[in-house]
C-alpha positions as CSV (number, residue, x, y, z in Angstrom):
1,M,375.0,144.0,212.0
2,A,373.3,142.1,214.6
3,V,371.0,144.6,215.4
4,G,370.2,145.2,211.9
5,I,369.6,141.6,211.5
6,K,367.2,141.6,214.3
7,S,365.5,144.4,213.1
8,R,364.9,143.0,209.7
9,V,363.4,140.0,211.6
10,F,361.4,141.9,213.4
11,A,359.9,144.0,210.7
12,R,359.4,140.8,208.6
13,W,357.2,139.3,211.6
14,L,355.6,142.5,212.6
15,A,354.3,143.4,209.0
16,P,351.8,140.6,208.4
17,V,350.4,141.2,212.0
18,L,350.0,145.0,211.3
19,A,348.6,144.2,207.7
20,L,346.0,141.5,209.6
21,L,345.1,144.3,211.7
22,V,344.6,146.8,209.1
23,V,342.2,144.2,207.2
24,M,340.5,143.3,210.5
25,Q,339.9,147.0,211.1
26,L,338.8,148.0,208.0
27,T,336.3,145.1,207.8
28,A,335.0,146.2,211.1
29,C,334.4,149.7,210.0
30,G,332.7,148.7,206.5
31,D,330.4,146.1,207.9
32,K,327.7,148.6,208.7
33,E,324.8,146.3,206.6
34,P,323.0,144.8,209.7
35,E,322.9,148.3,211.3
36,Q,321.8,149.8,208.1
37,R,319.2,147.2,207.5
38,K,317.9,147.2,211.1
39,A,317.5,151.1,210.5
40,F,315.5,150.8,207.4
41,I,313.1,147.8,208.7
42,D,312.8,150.3,211.6
43,Y,311.8,153.1,209.7
44,I,309.3,151.1,207.6
45,Q,307.4,149.7,210.4
46,N,306.9,152.7,212.5
47,S,306.9,155.3,209.4
48,V,305.7,153.6,206.3
49,M,303.4,151.7,207.5
50,R,301.6,153.8,210.1
51,S,301.5,156.9,207.6
52,G,298.8,157.4,204.6
53,A,299.9,156.1,200.9
54,K,301.7,159.3,200.2
55,I,305.4,159.1,201.7
56,P,308.0,161.5,202.1
57,T,311.5,161.6,200.3
58,L,314.7,160.8,202.6
59,S,316.7,163.1,204.0
60,E,320.4,163.3,203.5
61,D,321.0,162.0,206.7
62,Q,318.3,159.0,206.4
63,K,320.1,158.0,203.2
64,Q,323.4,157.8,205.1
65,K,321.9,155.8,207.9
66,F,319.8,153.2,205.5
67,G,323.2,153.0,203.2
68,N,322.3,151.2,199.9
69,Y,318.9,150.3,201.5
70,A,317.9,154.0,200.4
71,G,317.7,152.7,196.6
72,D,315.1,150.0,198.0
73,Y,313.1,153.3,199.4
74,A,313.5,155.0,196.2
75,I,311.6,152.3,194.4
76,L,308.4,153.2,196.9
77,V,308.8,157.0,197.0
78,G,309.3,157.0,193.0
79,F,305.8,155.1,192.5
80,S,304.2,157.3,195.0
81,Q,305.2,160.6,193.5
82,Q,304.3,159.3,189.9
83,L,301.0,158.2,191.0
84,S,300.4,161.6,192.8
85,K,301.5,163.6,190.0
86,S,299.2,161.3,187.5
87,L,296.0,162.1,189.8
88,D,296.7,165.7,190.0
89,A,296.6,166.1,186.6
90,S,293.3,163.9,185.8
91,L,291.3,162.0,188.6
92,T,291.4,164.7,191.6
93,P,290.5,168.0,189.2
94,A,287.8,165.6,187.4
95,L,286.1,164.7,190.6
96,D,286.6,168.4,191.7
97,Q,284.5,169.6,188.8
98,I,281.7,167.2,189.2
99,N,281.3,168.3,192.9
100,Q,280.9,171.6,191.4
101,I,278.1,171.1,189.3
102,R,275.0,172.2,191.7
103,A,272.8,173.7,188.9
104,A,271.4,172.9,185.5
105,Q,273.4,175.8,183.6
106,D,276.6,174.2,185.2
107,Y,276.3,171.3,182.8
108,M,276.7,173.7,179.9
109,S,279.2,176.2,181.6
110,K,281.2,173.2,182.8
111,R,281.1,171.0,179.4
112,D,284.3,171.8,178.0
113,T,286.5,171.4,180.8
114,L,284.8,167.8,181.6
115,Q,285.5,166.9,178.3
116,Q,289.3,167.7,178.7
117,S,289.0,165.2,182.0
118,V,288.0,162.5,179.8
119,G,290.5,162.5,177.7
120,A,293.1,163.0,180.8
121,L,291.1,160.1,182.7
122,N,291.6,157.7,179.7
123,L,295.4,158.2,179.9
124,L,295.4,157.7,183.6
125,G,295.3,154.1,183.4
126,Q,298.4,153.5,181.2
127,Q,300.4,156.0,183.3
128,I,299.5,153.7,186.7
129,Q,300.1,150.7,184.8
130,S,303.4,151.7,183.5
131,A,304.7,153.4,186.9
132,K,303.7,150.0,188.6
133,S,305.5,148.0,185.9
134,Q,308.9,150.0,186.3
135,A,308.5,149.7,190.2
136,D,308.0,145.9,189.9
137,T,311.0,145.6,187.6
138,A,312.9,147.3,190.1
139,R,311.7,145.5,192.8
140,A,312.4,141.8,191.1
141,A,316.1,143.2,190.8
142,L,316.6,143.8,194.9
143,K,318.9,141.4,196.9
144,Q,317.1,141.7,200.4
145,P,317.7,139.2,203.5
146,D,314.6,137.6,204.5
147,D,314.0,139.8,207.5
148,L,313.9,143.0,205.4
149,K,312.2,141.3,202.5
150,A,309.2,140.4,204.6
151,V,308.7,144.0,205.8
152,Y,309.6,145.5,202.6
153,N,306.9,143.3,200.8
154,Q,303.9,144.9,203.2
155,A,305.4,148.4,202.5
156,Y,305.3,147.6,198.7
157,D,301.8,146.4,198.6
158,K,300.6,149.3,200.7
159,I,302.6,151.9,198.6
160,V,302.3,150.2,195.1
161,T,300.1,147.3,194.6
162,G,296.9,148.2,196.8
163,P,296.8,151.7,195.1
164,A,297.2,150.6,191.4
165,N,295.0,147.7,192.2
166,A,292.2,149.9,194.0
167,L,292.5,152.9,191.2
168,M,292.2,151.0,188.0
169,P,288.7,150.5,188.6
170,V,287.9,153.9,189.7
171,I,289.0,155.2,186.4
172,P,286.7,153.8,183.9
173,T,283.8,154.7,186.6
174,T,284.7,158.2,186.8
175,A,285.0,158.7,182.9
176,S,281.8,157.3,182.2
177,F,280.2,159.6,184.7
178,V,281.8,162.5,183.2
179,Q,281.1,161.8,179.9
180,D,277.5,161.4,180.9
181,L,277.3,165.0,182.4
182,V,279.0,166.2,179.1
183,Q,276.0,164.7,177.1
184,V,273.4,166.5,179.3
185,G,276.0,169.7,178.4
186,D,275.4,168.7,174.9
187,F,271.8,168.5,175.2
188,L,271.0,171.5,176.7
189,R,273.1,173.8,174.2
190,A,271.0,171.9,171.6
191,Q,268.3,172.9,172.7
192,G,269.0,176.9,172.4
193,N,266.2,178.9,173.3
194,Q,263.5,176.0,173.7
195,V,265.0,175.9,177.3
196,A,264.7,178.0,180.2
197,F,266.4,178.0,183.5
198,N,265.5,179.1,186.7
199,N,265.9,178.4,190.7
200,N,268.8,176.2,189.6
201,G,266.5,173.9,187.3
202,V,265.2,173.9,184.1
203,Q,261.9,174.0,182.0
204,F,261.4,172.7,178.8
205,R,258.7,173.5,176.0
206,T,257.9,170.1,175.0
207,S,257.3,166.9,176.8
208,Q,259.7,165.0,174.5
209,Q,262.7,167.3,175.8
210,A,261.4,166.9,179.7
211,T,261.9,162.8,179.1
212,Q,265.1,163.0,177.5
213,Y,266.5,165.1,180.2
214,N,264.6,163.2,182.8
215,T,266.0,160.0,181.2
216,M,269.6,161.6,181.5
217,M,269.1,162.3,185.1
218,S,268.1,159.1,186.2
219,N,271.0,157.7,184.7
220,L,273.3,159.8,186.5
221,V,271.5,159.0,189.9
222,A,272.1,155.3,189.3
223,K,275.7,156.1,189.0
224,Q,275.8,157.9,191.9
225,Q,276.7,155.6,194.5
226,D,279.7,154.1,192.3
227,L,280.7,157.6,191.9
228,L,280.7,158.0,195.8
229,N,282.6,155.0,196.3
230,A,285.3,156.2,193.5
231,Q,285.5,159.0,195.4
232,K,286.3,157.5,198.7
233,V,289.0,155.2,197.3
234,V,290.9,158.3,195.7
235,S,290.8,160.1,199.3
236,S,292.1,157.1,200.6
237,V,295.4,156.8,198.2
238,T,296.0,160.8,198.2
239,Q,296.1,161.1,202.2
């Protein structure tokens, strides 16, 4: 009986100790946040901030390494992917079509494709604003320690705010230029057999026709520098 009593007393004393050890062990194993945060900060500083505006998705290994902060990164990459998709469907092909116009006849042959680009460009601004609004809402809900927040804000400005703000004025500039090209195509089509093409140029039968055409060309030349600036902005965003 005495042995049994001692055993029970020992068991009562040992149980809380073992429970405490288990709790301490679980706490030690589960408290990975500082390590995950440091790894995420390092990734932002040494990868995101040193890359272009396009950023890659995380590997499964990286997701495990960053823990819950992989969700913070998903906001950045989600916007980046939406932006690239929208640009690839509108602004990038529009600029490519503009660069393909090298002869007077190209205004007519590419007229319909250019007109379609105007419609796509008109939607682009809404798509960018919508994507940015979603990203802003998700970002506002984040609970980040101050050290991470400072670094993350820099990445957010680089990947989301900066490109969105830079592209918004580019859209109407490009759309206006494309619409002017469409008008030149319409004008040339309307002349029918009253116009002749040779050596990449164009000849008209009347001075009035030539004056109208030259006025349109002068308008395009006046907008050319704005277009070149727009192309530089798009190039910097799509790198």
